[in-house]
C-alpha positions, 0 to 999 in steps of 0.5 A: 499500500505504501509503494502505491500510494508514494507511486500516485504521489510521485505521479502527481508531482510529475504531472504538476511539473510536466503542466508548467514551464519556464521558457524565455523569461516566460513562465506558464502553468497549464494546472494552475492556468496562469502565465506571467512574464519575468522582468528583465534583469531578474533571476527567476526559479520554478523549482518546487519549494513551499506549498502553493509557491509557483515562480521565484523572481529574484533581483540582488536582496529583492524577491517577487514570488508568485502563489496560487491556491483554490478558492474553495468554500472552506478557505472563504469561510476563513475570512472575517465576517466583515471581509465576506459581508459586503457581497457588492465588493468584488471577490478580489476586494474581499480576499485582499481584506481578509489578508490584510487583516491576518497581516495586521492582526496575527502579524502586527504589521503595518498595512496600507490601503488597498489600490486597484490593480492594472487594467490589464488583469481586469481585460484578461479575467483576473482583476487584481488589487494591491497594498503595501506592508511592512514591520520596520524590517521587511518591506512589501508590496502585495497583489492579489487576483481572483480569476473570474471564474472564481475557482483560483486565487493568485498572489504576487508579492515583492519583498525587500529589506528596506522602503527605498529597495521596495520604491526601486523594485515597484516598476519591475513588480508592476510590469510583472503584475501587468503580464499576469493572465489565464491562459488561452483556450489554444494555450491550455489545449496545446498538451493533453492532460494525462487522467489522474490515477484512482488512490486504491487502484493499481492501474495506471492510465495508458496512452489510450486513457489520455484526454485530449485537451482540444476535444474532451475525448479519451481515446478507447479508455472507459467513458470518463464520468461527467463532472458535477457543476462546480459549488459556489465558493462563496456560499453561506458560511455556518 
């Protein structure tokens, strides 16, 4: 059993790595449905590190980090009531409200006002906002974006060791943020995604079980089950 579970985990990691690539300073992840361009003069790394971290960008001591997490109902219900209450606010703004509250309350950081993100993000379907944070030793600018599909939340964080360094890095941060966008249908269909293995099964899908992302068919393998409608992540919290 341990060998089987380990094999499934290895397959999942291999699948995630295969669905992301970094080429010519452009990072693309099909599993997270996101693309971003690394600013000129910054070094980048997509090597696995912390959970939900997709990409590191570095220049000197300054870092820009891209993260992604599923926007689930469980996550939504951890947000403070005051952040969830105003449903007239865009979901991105309510997500930022929850992060600002946590940074101020739990980490005793000074948190700035929320500002609107670039128009390019809104036009591409991932509207963003940003705010600045510091504790006197770490100076950050954090942008958050929630996909129009409401199933994924992204965060882009600039971290520096001084206010002056943060100011000097803002232009690069804004350049990267403007390029953040979901993938086009052609990009998503470029390579087939493997059918995930079922836990507890010794069967590893063959090429016949590979789903054609362009047609949605699965070759001669058994017909795939119908996908249930995605639940609303912003439903009432008990």
